All heavy atoms as atom14 arrays in JSON, in Angstrom:
{
  "sequence": "MVQSYPGLLLVAMIILTLFLLPYLGDDRPRPSERTGRTEELHIKPKREQ",
  "atom14_mask": [
    [1, 1, 1, 1, 1, 1, 1, 1, 0, 0, 0, 0, 0, 0],
    [1, 1, 1, 1, 1, 1, 1, 0, 0, 0, 0, 0, 0, 0],
    [1, 1, 1, 1, 1, 1, 1, 1, 1, 0, 0, 0, 0, 0],
    [1, 1, 1, 1, 1, 1, 0, 0, 0, 0, 0, 0, 0, 0],
    [1, 1, 1, 1, 1, 1, 1, 1, 1, 1, 1, 1, 0, 0],
    [1, 1, 1, 1, 1, 1, 1, 0, 0, 0, 0, 0, 0, 0],
    [1, 1, 1, 1, 0, 0, 0, 0, 0, 0, 0, 0, 0, 0],
    [1, 1, 1, 1, 1, 1, 1, 1, 0, 0, 0, 0, 0, 0],
    [1, 1, 1, 1, 1, 1, 1, 1, 0, 0, 0, 0, 0, 0],
    [1, 1, 1, 1, 1, 1, 1, 1, 0, 0, 0, 0, 0, 0],
    [1, 1, 1, 1, 1, 1, 1, 0, 0, 0, 0, 0, 0, 0],
    [1, 1, 1, 1, 1, 0, 0, 0, 0, 0, 0, 0, 0, 0],
    [1, 1, 1, 1, 1, 1, 1, 1, 0, 0, 0, 0, 0, 0],
    [1, 1, 1, 1, 1, 1, 1, 1, 0, 0, 0, 0, 0, 0],
    [1, 1, 1, 1, 1, 1, 1, 1, 0, 0, 0, 0, 0, 0],
    [1, 1, 1, 1, 1, 1, 1, 1, 0, 0, 0, 0, 0, 0],
    [1, 1, 1, 1, 1, 1, 1, 0, 0, 0, 0, 0, 0, 0],
    [1, 1, 1, 1, 1, 1, 1, 1, 0, 0, 0, 0, 0, 0],
    [1, 1, 1, 1, 1, 1, 1, 1, 1, 1, 1, 0, 0, 0],
    [1, 1, 1, 1, 1, 1, 1, 1, 0, 0, 0, 0, 0, 0],
    [1, 1, 1, 1, 1, 1, 1, 1, 0, 0, 0, 0, 0, 0],
    [1, 1, 1, 1, 1, 1, 1, 0, 0, 0, 0, 0, 0, 0],
    [1, 1, 1, 1, 1, 1, 1, 1, 1, 1, 1, 1, 0, 0],
    [1, 1, 1, 1, 1, 1, 1, 1, 0, 0, 0, 0, 0, 0],
    [1, 1, 1, 1, 0, 0, 0, 0, 0, 0, 0, 0, 0, 0],
    [1, 1, 1, 1, 1, 1, 1, 1, 0, 0, 0, 0, 0, 0],
    [1, 1, 1, 1, 1, 1, 1, 1, 0, 0, 0, 0, 0, 0],
    [1, 1, 1, 1, 1, 1, 1, 1, 1, 1, 1, 0, 0, 0],
    [1, 1, 1, 1, 1, 1, 1, 0, 0, 0, 0, 0, 0, 0],
    [1, 1, 1, 1, 1, 1, 1, 1, 1, 1, 1, 0, 0, 0],
    [1, 1, 1, 1, 1, 1, 1, 0, 0, 0, 0, 0, 0, 0],
    [1, 1, 1, 1, 1, 1, 0, 0, 0, 0, 0, 0, 0, 0],
    [1, 1, 1, 1, 1, 1, 1, 1, 1, 0, 0, 0, 0, 0],
    [1, 1, 1, 1, 1, 1, 1, 1, 1, 1, 1, 0, 0, 0],
    [1, 1, 1, 1, 1, 1, 1, 0, 0, 0, 0, 0, 0, 0],
    [1, 1, 1, 1, 0, 0, 0, 0, 0, 0, 0, 0, 0, 0],
    [1, 1, 1, 1, 1, 1, 1, 1, 1, 1, 1, 0, 0, 0],
    [1, 1, 1, 1, 1, 1, 1, 0, 0, 0, 0, 0, 0, 0],
    [1, 1, 1, 1, 1, 1, 1, 1, 1, 0, 0, 0, 0, 0],
    [1, 1, 1, 1, 1, 1, 1, 1, 1, 0, 0, 0, 0, 0],
    [1, 1, 1, 1, 1, 1, 1, 1, 0, 0, 0, 0, 0, 0],
    [1, 1, 1, 1, 1, 1, 1, 1, 1, 1, 0, 0, 0, 0],
    [1, 1, 1, 1, 1, 1, 1, 1, 0, 0, 0, 0, 0, 0],
    [1, 1, 1, 1, 1, 1, 1, 1, 1, 0, 0, 0, 0, 0],
    [1, 1, 1, 1, 1, 1, 1, 0, 0, 0, 0, 0, 0, 0],
    [1, 1, 1, 1, 1, 1, 1, 1, 1, 0, 0, 0, 0, 0],
    [1, 1, 1, 1, 1, 1, 1, 1, 1, 1, 1, 0, 0, 0],
    [1, 1, 1, 1, 1, 1, 1, 1, 1, 0, 0, 0, 0, 0],
    [1, 1, 1, 1, 1, 1, 1, 1, 1, 0, 0, 0, 0, 0]
  ],
  "atom14_positions": [
    [[-12.6, 9.56, -34.05], [-11.5, 9.97, -33.19], [-11.97, 10.14, -31.75], [-11.28, 9.77, -30.83], [-10.91, 11.28, -33.72], [-9.71, 11.75, -32.96], [-8.26, 10.75, -33.34], [-7.09, 11.48, -32.25], [0.0, 0.0, 0.0], [0.0, 0.0, 0.0], [0.0, 0.0, 0.0], [0.0, 0.0, 0.0], [0.0, 0.0, 0.0], [0.0, 0.0, 0.0]],
    [[-13.14, 10.73, -31.54], [-13.66, 10.95, -30.19], [-13.94, 9.63, -29.5], [-13.78, 9.5, -28.3], [-14.94, 11.81, -30.25], [-15.55, 11.96, -28.87], [-14.64, 13.17, -30.84], [0.0, 0.0, 0.0], [0.0, 0.0, 0.0], [0.0, 0.0, 0.0], [0.0, 0.0, 0.0], [0.0, 0.0, 0.0], [0.0, 0.0, 0.0], [0.0, 0.0, 0.0]],
    [[-14.29, 8.61, -30.26], [-14.63, 7.31, -29.67], [-13.4, 6.58, -29.14], [-13.52, 5.65, -28.37], [-15.33, 6.45, -30.71], [-16.66, 7.05, -31.16], [-17.2, 6.35, -32.38], [-16.49, 5.63, -33.05], [-18.45, 6.63, -32.71], [0.0, 0.0, 0.0], [0.0, 0.0, 0.0], [0.0, 0.0, 0.0], [0.0, 0.0, 0.0], [0.0, 0.0, 0.0]],
    [[-12.21, 6.98, -29.54], [-11.01, 6.27, -29.09], [-10.48, 6.79, -27.75], [-9.63, 6.14, -27.15], [-9.91, 6.39, -30.15], [-9.51, 7.74, -30.28], [0.0, 0.0, 0.0], [0.0, 0.0, 0.0], [0.0, 0.0, 0.0], [0.0, 0.0, 0.0], [0.0, 0.0, 0.0], [0.0, 0.0, 0.0], [0.0, 0.0, 0.0], [0.0, 0.0, 0.0]],
    [[-10.96, 7.92, -27.27], [-10.48, 8.45, -25.99], [-10.75, 7.53, -24.8], [-9.85, 7.33, -23.98], [-11.05, 9.85, -25.73], [-10.41, 10.92, -26.58], [-11.19, 11.78, -27.34], [-9.03, 11.07, -26.63], [-10.61, 12.75, -28.12], [-8.44, 12.05, -27.42], [-9.23, 12.89, -28.16], [-8.66, 13.85, -28.94], [0.0, 0.0, 0.0], [0.0, 0.0, 0.0]],
    [[-11.93, 6.96, -24.66], [-12.13, 6.02, -23.54], [-11.21, 4.81, -23.61], [-10.7, 4.35, -22.59], [-13.6, 5.61, -23.66], [-14.24, 6.72, -24.41], [-13.19, 7.22, -25.35], [0.0, 0.0, 0.0], [0.0, 0.0, 0.0], [0.0, 0.0, 0.0], [0.0, 0.0, 0.0], [0.0, 0.0, 0.0], [0.0, 0.0, 0.0], [0.0, 0.0, 0.0]],
    [[-10.95, 4.32, -24.8], [-10.04, 3.18, -24.96], [-8.61, 3.55, -24.59], [-7.91, 2.78, -23.94], [0.0, 0.0, 0.0], [0.0, 0.0, 0.0], [0.0, 0.0, 0.0], [0.0, 0.0, 0.0], [0.0, 0.0, 0.0], [0.0, 0.0, 0.0], [0.0, 0.0, 0.0], [0.0, 0.0, 0.0], [0.0, 0.0, 0.0], [0.0, 0.0, 0.0]],
    [[-8.19, 4.74, -25.0], [-6.84, 5.2, -24.64], [-6.71, 5.42, -23.14], [-5.67, 5.11, -22.54], [-6.51, 6.49, -25.39], [-6.3, 6.37, -26.89], [-6.1, 7.74, -27.51], [-5.11, 5.47, -27.19], [0.0, 0.0, 0.0], [0.0, 0.0, 0.0], [0.0, 0.0, 0.0], [0.0, 0.0, 0.0], [0.0, 0.0, 0.0], [0.0, 0.0, 0.0]],
    [[-7.75, 5.94, -22.53], [-7.73, 6.15, -21.08], [-7.65, 4.8, -20.35], [-6.91, 4.67, -19.38], [-8.99, 6.91, -20.65], [-9.07, 7.25, -19.16], [-7.92, 8.14, -18.74], [-10.4, 7.9, -18.85], [0.0, 0.0, 0.0], [0.0, 0.0, 0.0], [0.0, 0.0, 0.0], [0.0, 0.0, 0.0], [0.0, 0.0, 0.0], [0.0, 0.0, 0.0]],
    [[-8.38, 3.81, -20.84], [-8.34, 2.49, -20.24], [-6.95, 1.88, -20.35], [-6.42, 1.34, -19.37], [-9.38, 1.58, -20.91], [-9.46, 0.14, -20.4], [-9.87, 0.12, -18.94], [-10.42, -0.66, -21.24], [0.0, 0.0, 0.0], [0.0, 0.0, 0.0], [0.0, 0.0, 0.0], [0.0, 0.0, 0.0], [0.0, 0.0, 0.0], [0.0, 0.0, 0.0]],
    [[-6.35, 1.99, -21.5], [-4.99, 1.46, -21.7], [-4.0, 2.18, -20.79], [-3.13, 1.56, -20.18], [-4.58, 1.56, -23.18], [-3.11, 1.25, -23.36], [-5.43, 0.63, -24.03], [0.0, 0.0, 0.0], [0.0, 0.0, 0.0], [0.0, 0.0, 0.0], [0.0, 0.0, 0.0], [0.0, 0.0, 0.0], [0.0, 0.0, 0.0], [0.0, 0.0, 0.0]],
    [[-4.13, 3.49, -20.69], [-3.23, 4.26, -19.83], [-3.38, 3.86, -18.37], [-2.39, 3.73, -17.65], [-3.49, 5.75, -19.99], [0.0, 0.0, 0.0], [0.0, 0.0, 0.0], [0.0, 0.0, 0.0], [0.0, 0.0, 0.0], [0.0, 0.0, 0.0], [0.0, 0.0, 0.0], [0.0, 0.0, 0.0], [0.0, 0.0, 0.0], [0.0, 0.0, 0.0]],
    [[-4.61, 3.64, -17.92], [-4.83, 3.24, -16.53], [-4.29, 1.84, -16.26], [-3.73, 1.58, -15.19], [-6.32, 3.31, -16.19], [-6.85, 4.72, -16.18], [-5.91, 5.77, -15.08], [-7.09, 6.02, -13.82], [0.0, 0.0, 0.0], [0.0, 0.0, 0.0], [0.0, 0.0, 0.0], [0.0, 0.0, 0.0], [0.0, 0.0, 0.0], [0.0, 0.0, 0.0]],
    [[-4.42, 0.94, -17.22], [-3.88, -0.42, -17.05], [-2.36, -0.37, -16.96], [-1.75, -1.01, -16.09], [-4.34, -1.33, -18.2], [-5.83, -1.6, -18.07], [-3.56, -2.64, -18.22], [-6.44, -2.32, -19.25], [0.0, 0.0, 0.0], [0.0, 0.0, 0.0], [0.0, 0.0, 0.0], [0.0, 0.0, 0.0], [0.0, 0.0, 0.0], [0.0, 0.0, 0.0]],
    [[-1.72, 0.41, -17.82], [-0.26, 0.53, -17.78], [0.19, 1.15, -16.47], [1.16, 0.7, -15.85], [0.24, 1.33, -19.0], [0.0, 0.52, -20.27], [1.7, 1.71, -18.84], [0.27, 1.28, -21.54], [0.0, 0.0, 0.0], [0.0, 0.0, 0.0], [0.0, 0.0, 0.0], [0.0, 0.0, 0.0], [0.0, 0.0, 0.0], [0.0, 0.0, 0.0]],
    [[-0.49, 2.19, -16.03], [-0.15, 2.84, -14.77], [-0.31, 1.88, -13.59], [0.53, 1.83, -12.7], [-1.03, 4.08, -14.58], [-0.72, 4.95, -13.37], [0.67, 5.55, -13.5], [-1.75, 6.04, -13.24], [0.0, 0.0, 0.0], [0.0, 0.0, 0.0], [0.0, 0.0, 0.0], [0.0, 0.0, 0.0], [0.0, 0.0, 0.0], [0.0, 0.0, 0.0]],
    [[-1.39, 1.09, -13.6], [-1.61, 0.12, -12.53], [-0.52, -0.94, -12.51], [0.0, -1.28, -11.45], [-2.99, -0.54, -12.69], [-4.0, 0.47, -12.67], [-3.25, -1.53, -11.58], [0.0, 0.0, 0.0], [0.0, 0.0, 0.0], [0.0, 0.0, 0.0], [0.0, 0.0, 0.0], [0.0, 0.0, 0.0], [0.0, 0.0, 0.0], [0.0, 0.0, 0.0]],
    [[-0.15, -1.46, -13.68], [0.9, -2.47, -13.73], [2.24, -1.9, -13.3], [3.06, -2.59, -12.68], [0.99, -3.05, -15.15], [-0.19, -3.91, -15.58], [-0.04, -4.31, -17.03], [-0.33, -5.14, -14.69], [0.0, 0.0, 0.0], [0.0, 0.0, 0.0], [0.0, 0.0, 0.0], [0.0, 0.0, 0.0], [0.0, 0.0, 0.0], [0.0, 0.0, 0.0]],
    [[2.49, -0.64, -13.61], [3.74, -0.02, -13.21], [3.81, 0.21, -11.7], [4.85, 0.02, -11.07], [3.91, 1.32, -13.95], [5.18, 2.04, -13.6], [6.39, 1.59, -14.07], [5.15, 3.18, -12.8], [7.57, 2.25, -13.75], [6.31, 3.84, -12.47], [7.53, 3.37, -12.95], [0.0, 0.0, 0.0], [0.0, 0.0, 0.0], [0.0, 0.0, 0.0]],
    [[2.69, 0.6, -11.09], [2.67, 0.91, -9.66], [2.31, -0.27, -8.78], [2.35, -0.16, -7.56], [1.68, 2.06, -9.4], [2.04, 3.4, -10.03], [0.95, 4.42, -9.75], [3.37, 3.9, -9.5], [0.0, 0.0, 0.0], [0.0, 0.0, 0.0], [0.0, 0.0, 0.0], [0.0, 0.0, 0.0], [0.0, 0.0, 0.0], [0.0, 0.0, 0.0]],
    [[1.96, -1.41, -9.36], [1.51, -2.56, -8.59], [2.52, -3.02, -7.53], [2.12, -3.32, -6.41], [1.16, -3.71, -9.54], [0.36, -4.86, -8.96], [-0.95, -4.35, -8.39], [0.11, -5.92, -10.0], [0.0, 0.0, 0.0], [0.0, 0.0, 0.0], [0.0, 0.0, 0.0], [0.0, 0.0, 0.0], [0.0, 0.0, 0.0], [0.0, 0.0, 0.0]],
    [[3.81, -3.07, -7.8], [4.75, -3.5, -6.75], [4.76, -2.55, -5.54], [5.08, -2.97, -4.44], [6.12, -3.48, -7.45], [5.81, -3.59, -8.89], [4.49, -2.93, -9.08], [0.0, 0.0, 0.0], [0.0, 0.0, 0.0], [0.0, 0.0, 0.0], [0.0, 0.0, 0.0], [0.0, 0.0, 0.0], [0.0, 0.0, 0.0], [0.0, 0.0, 0.0]],
    [[4.41, -1.3, -5.74], [4.45, -0.33, -4.65], [3.15, -0.31, -3.84], [3.13, 0.2, -2.73], [4.73, 1.07, -5.18], [6.04, 1.15, -5.93], [6.05, 1.21, -7.33], [7.25, 1.15, -5.26], [7.24, 1.26, -8.03], [8.45, 1.21, -5.95], [8.43, 1.26, -7.33], [9.61, 1.31, -8.01], [0.0, 0.0, 0.0], [0.0, 0.0, 0.0]],
    [[2.07, -0.83, -4.39], [0.78, -0.77, -3.71], [0.72, -1.69, -2.51], [0.09, -1.38, -1.52], [-0.36, -1.11, -4.69], [-0.57, -0.11, -5.82], [-1.66, -0.61, -6.76], [-0.95, 1.24, -5.27], [0.0, 0.0, 0.0], [0.0, 0.0, 0.0], [0.0, 0.0, 0.0], [0.0, 0.0, 0.0], [0.0, 0.0, 0.0], [0.0, 0.0, 0.0]],
    [[1.37, -2.84, -2.58], [1.35, -3.79, -1.47], [2.6, -3.73, -0.62], [2.93, -4.66, 0.09], [0.0, 0.0, 0.0], [0.0, 0.0, 0.0], [0.0, 0.0, 0.0], [0.0, 0.0, 0.0], [0.0, 0.0, 0.0], [0.0, 0.0, 0.0], [0.0, 0.0, 0.0], [0.0, 0.0, 0.0], [0.0, 0.0, 0.0], [0.0, 0.0, 0.0]],
    [[3.32, -2.64, -0.68], [4.58, -2.5, 0.02], [4.32, -2.22, 1.5], [3.7, -1.22, 1.85], [5.37, -1.36, -0.61], [6.82, -1.38, -0.21], [7.22, -2.31, 0.5], [7.55, -0.47, -0.62], [0.0, 0.0, 0.0], [0.0, 0.0, 0.0], [0.0, 0.0, 0.0], [0.0, 0.0, 0.0], [0.0, 0.0, 0.0], [0.0, 0.0, 0.0]],
    [[4.8, -3.1, 2.38], [4.58, -2.94, 3.82], [5.74, -2.27, 4.53], [5.72, -2.12, 5.75], [4.33, -4.31, 4.47], [2.99, -4.88, 4.06], [2.11, -4.1, 3.68], [2.82, -6.11, 4.12], [0.0, 0.0, 0.0], [0.0, 0.0, 0.0], [0.0, 0.0, 0.0], [0.0, 0.0, 0.0], [0.0, 0.0, 0.0], [0.0, 0.0, 0.0]],
    [[6.76, -1.89, 3.79], [7.9, -1.23, 4.44], [7.48, 0.14, 4.94], [6.7, 0.84, 4.29], [9.05, -1.07, 3.44], [9.69, -2.38, 3.06], [10.79, -2.15, 2.09], [10.21, -1.58, 0.86], [10.93, -1.09, -0.14], [12.23, -1.08, -0.07], [10.34, -0.61, -1.21], [0.0, 0.0, 0.0], [0.0, 0.0, 0.0], [0.0, 0.0, 0.0]],
    [[8.01, 0.54, 6.1], [7.67, 1.88, 6.61], [8.26, 2.96, 5.72], [9.3, 2.77, 5.11], [8.3, 1.92, 7.99], [9.34, 0.86, 7.98], [8.89, -0.18, 6.99], [0.0, 0.0, 0.0], [0.0, 0.0, 0.0], [0.0, 0.0, 0.0], [0.0, 0.0, 0.0], [0.0, 0.0, 0.0], [0.0, 0.0, 0.0], [0.0, 0.0, 0.0]],
    [[7.58, 4.05, 5.66], [8.05, 5.18, 4.87], [9.26, 5.81, 5.57], [9.41, 5.7, 6.79], [6.93, 6.23, 4.74], [5.68, 5.67, 4.07], [5.97, 5.34, 2.6], [4.83, 4.75, 1.96], [4.78, 3.49, 1.52], [5.8, 2.7, 1.69], [3.71, 3.02, 0.93], [0.0, 0.0, 0.0], [0.0, 0.0, 0.0], [0.0, 0.0, 0.0]],
    [[10.12, 6.5, 4.85], [11.31, 7.09, 5.47], [10.98, 8.02, 6.64], [11.74, 8.12, 7.59], [11.96, 7.87, 4.33], [11.49, 7.19, 3.09], [10.11, 6.68, 3.41], [0.0, 0.0, 0.0], [0.0, 0.0, 0.0], [0.0, 0.0, 0.0], [0.0, 0.0, 0.0], [0.0, 0.0, 0.0], [0.0, 0.0, 0.0], [0.0, 0.0, 0.0]],
    [[9.86, 8.71, 6.59], [9.51, 9.62, 7.68], [9.06, 8.86, 8.93], [9.08, 9.4, 10.03], [8.39, 10.56, 7.24], [7.23, 9.83, 6.91], [0.0, 0.0, 0.0], [0.0, 0.0, 0.0], [0.0, 0.0, 0.0], [0.0, 0.0, 0.0], [0.0, 0.0, 0.0], [0.0, 0.0, 0.0], [0.0, 0.0, 0.0], [0.0, 0.0, 0.0]],
    [[8.66, 7.59, 8.77], [8.2, 6.81, 9.92], [9.32, 6.01, 10.56], [9.13, 5.43, 11.62], [7.09, 5.85, 9.47], [5.85, 6.56, 8.96], [4.82, 5.57, 8.42], [5.03, 4.36, 8.57], [3.82, 6.03, 7.86], [0.0, 0.0, 0.0], [0.0, 0.0, 0.0], [0.0, 0.0, 0.0], [0.0, 0.0, 0.0], [0.0, 0.0, 0.0]],
    [[10.47, 5.95, 9.96], [11.57, 5.16, 10.5], [12.22, 5.91, 11.65], [12.74, 7.0, 11.48], [12.62, 4.89, 9.42], [12.14, 3.94, 8.37], [13.26, 3.63, 7.41], [12.73, 2.91, 6.25], [13.31, 2.85, 5.09], [14.45, 3.46, 4.89], [12.77, 2.18, 4.09], [0.0, 0.0, 0.0], [0.0, 0.0, 0.0], [0.0, 0.0, 0.0]],
    [[12.21, 5.29, 12.83], [12.85, 5.9, 13.98], [13.97, 5.03, 14.51], [14.71, 5.44, 15.39], [11.83, 6.15, 15.11], [11.24, 4.9, 15.48], [10.74, 7.12, 14.66], [0.0, 0.0, 0.0], [0.0, 0.0, 0.0], [0.0, 0.0, 0.0], [0.0, 0.0, 0.0], [0.0, 0.0, 0.0], [0.0, 0.0, 0.0], [0.0, 0.0, 0.0]],
    [[14.08, 3.8, 14.0], [15.11, 2.89, 14.49], [14.68, 2.15, 15.73], [15.45, 1.37, 16.28], [0.0, 0.0, 0.0], [0.0, 0.0, 0.0], [0.0, 0.0, 0.0], [0.0, 0.0, 0.0], [0.0, 0.0, 0.0], [0.0, 0.0, 0.0], [0.0, 0.0, 0.0], [0.0, 0.0, 0.0], [0.0, 0.0, 0.0], [0.0, 0.0, 0.0]],
    [[13.49, 2.39, 16.2], [12.99, 1.73, 17.4], [11.72, 0.97, 17.07], [10.99, 1.31, 16.15], [12.68, 2.74, 18.51], [13.89, 3.49, 18.98], [13.52, 4.44, 20.08], [12.68, 5.5, 19.5], [11.94, 6.34, 20.2], [11.92, 6.27, 21.49], [11.21, 7.26, 19.6], [0.0, 0.0, 0.0], [0.0, 0.0, 0.0], [0.0, 0.0, 0.0]],
    [[11.46, -0.05, 17.86], [10.2, -0.78, 17.75], [9.48, -0.67, 19.09], [10.1, -0.58, 20.14], [10.42, -2.26, 17.4], [11.24, -2.85, 18.41], [11.08, -2.4, 16.05], [0.0, 0.0, 0.0], [0.0, 0.0, 0.0], [0.0, 0.0, 0.0], [0.0, 0.0, 0.0], [0.0, 0.0, 0.0], [0.0, 0.0, 0.0], [0.0, 0.0, 0.0]],
    [[8.18, -0.7, 19.03], [7.39, -0.62, 20.24], [7.0, -2.02, 20.68], [6.68, -2.87, 19.86], [6.13, 0.2, 20.0], [6.4, 1.65, 19.67], [5.12, 2.43, 19.46], [4.06, 1.96, 19.91], [5.19, 3.51, 18.86], [0.0, 0.0, 0.0], [0.0, 0.0, 0.0], [0.0, 0.0, 0.0], [0.0, 0.0, 0.0], [0.0, 0.0, 0.0]],
    [[7.05, -2.26, 21.99], [6.65, -3.54, 22.54], [5.32, -3.36, 23.25], [5.11, -2.41, 23.99], [7.69, -4.07, 23.51], [9.01, -4.42, 22.85], [9.98, -5.03, 23.83], [9.58, -5.3, 24.99], [11.14, -5.21, 23.45], [0.0, 0.0, 0.0], [0.0, 0.0, 0.0], [0.0, 0.0, 0.0], [0.0, 0.0, 0.0], [0.0, 0.0, 0.0]],
    [[4.46, -4.3, 23.04], [3.15, -4.28, 23.68], [3.06, -5.5, 24.58], [3.12, -6.63, 24.11], [2.04, -4.3, 22.63], [0.6, -4.25, 23.14], [0.37, -2.96, 23.91], [-0.36, -4.38, 22.0], [0.0, 0.0, 0.0], [0.0, 0.0, 0.0], [0.0, 0.0, 0.0], [0.0, 0.0, 0.0], [0.0, 0.0, 0.0], [0.0, 0.0, 0.0]],
    [[2.96, -5.26, 25.88], [2.89, -6.37, 26.84], [1.42, -6.56, 27.25], [0.79, -5.64, 27.79], [3.73, -6.07, 28.08], [5.19, -5.89, 27.75], [6.01, -6.96, 27.52], [5.96, -4.79, 27.59], [7.23, -6.53, 27.25], [7.22, -5.21, 27.28], [0.0, 0.0, 0.0], [0.0, 0.0, 0.0], [0.0, 0.0, 0.0], [0.0, 0.0, 0.0]],
    [[0.94, -7.76, 27.03], [-0.45, -8.06, 27.36], [-0.44, -9.11, 28.45], [0.13, -10.2, 28.28], [-1.23, -8.57, 26.13], [-1.19, -7.51, 25.03], [-2.64, -8.95, 26.52], [-1.81, -7.99, 23.73], [0.0, 0.0, 0.0], [0.0, 0.0, 0.0], [0.0, 0.0, 0.0], [0.0, 0.0, 0.0], [0.0, 0.0, 0.0], [0.0, 0.0, 0.0]],
    [[-1.06, -8.79, 29.57], [-1.14, -9.74, 30.68], [-2.45, -10.51, 30.57], [-3.51, -9.92, 30.39], [-1.09, -9.01, 32.01], [0.22, -8.28, 32.26], [0.23, -7.58, 33.59], [1.52, -6.84, 33.8], [1.53, -6.12, 35.08], [0.0, 0.0, 0.0], [0.0, 0.0, 0.0], [0.0, 0.0, 0.0], [0.0, 0.0, 0.0], [0.0, 0.0, 0.0]],
    [[-2.37, -11.84, 30.65], [-3.62, -12.62, 30.59], [-4.47, -12.4, 31.84], [-3.95, -12.15, 32.93], [-3.13, -14.06, 30.5], [-1.76, -14.04, 31.05], [-1.2, -12.67, 30.8], [0.0, 0.0, 0.0], [0.0, 0.0, 0.0], [0.0, 0.0, 0.0], [0.0, 0.0, 0.0], [0.0, 0.0, 0.0], [0.0, 0.0, 0.0], [0.0, 0.0, 0.0]],
    [[-5.77, -12.46, 31.65], [-6.68, -12.29, 32.78], [-6.67, -13.55, 33.64], [-6.68, -14.66, 33.14], [-8.11, -12.03, 32.29], [-8.29, -10.71, 31.61], [-9.74, -10.53, 31.22], [-9.95, -9.18, 30.55], [-11.34, -9.01, 30.13], [0.0, 0.0, 0.0], [0.0, 0.0, 0.0], [0.0, 0.0, 0.0], [0.0, 0.0, 0.0], [0.0, 0.0, 0.0]],
    [[-6.66, -13.35, 34.94], [-6.72, -14.48, 35.86], [-8.15, -14.65, 36.33], [-8.79, -13.7, 36.79], [-5.83, -14.24, 37.07], [-4.37, -14.22, 36.74], [-3.56, -14.11, 38.0], [-2.14, -14.08, 37.72], [-1.22, -13.95, 38.64], [-1.58, -13.82, 39.9], [0.04, -13.95, 38.31], [0.0, 0.0, 0.0], [0.0, 0.0, 0.0], [0.0, 0.0, 0.0]],
    [[-8.65, -15.85, 36.18], [-10.02, -16.13, 36.66], [-9.96, -16.52, 38.12], [-9.17, -17.36, 38.53], [-10.64, -17.25, 35.83], [-10.84, -16.85, 34.37], [-11.52, -17.95, 33.59], [-12.12, -18.84, 34.22], [-11.45, -17.91, 32.36], [0.0, 0.0, 0.0], [0.0, 0.0, 0.0], [0.0, 0.0, 0.0], [0.0, 0.0, 0.0], [0.0, 0.0, 0.0]],
    [[-10.8, -15.9, 38.92], [-10.8, -16.19, 40.37], [-12.07, -16.85, 40.77], [-13.13, -16.61, 40.34], [-10.6, -14.91, 41.16], [-9.23, -14.32, 40.92], [-9.07, -13.0, 41.69], [-10.0, -12.49, 42.29], [-7.87, -12.49, 41.65], [0.0, 0.0, 0.0], [0.0, 0.0, 0.0], [0.0, 0.0, 0.0], [0.0, 0.0, 0.0], [0.0, 0.0, 0.0]]
  ]
}
């Protein structure tokens, strides 16, 4: 019985990973980060003289 605990833990971790996998690569901003605005970054090229 004691020998089956590591196997059960492995199965539980695999199931948990498969369940959470769609959320791990989610690039959407979190609700607290949503402000409705986007920031613009203006970069001026360097002029060689």
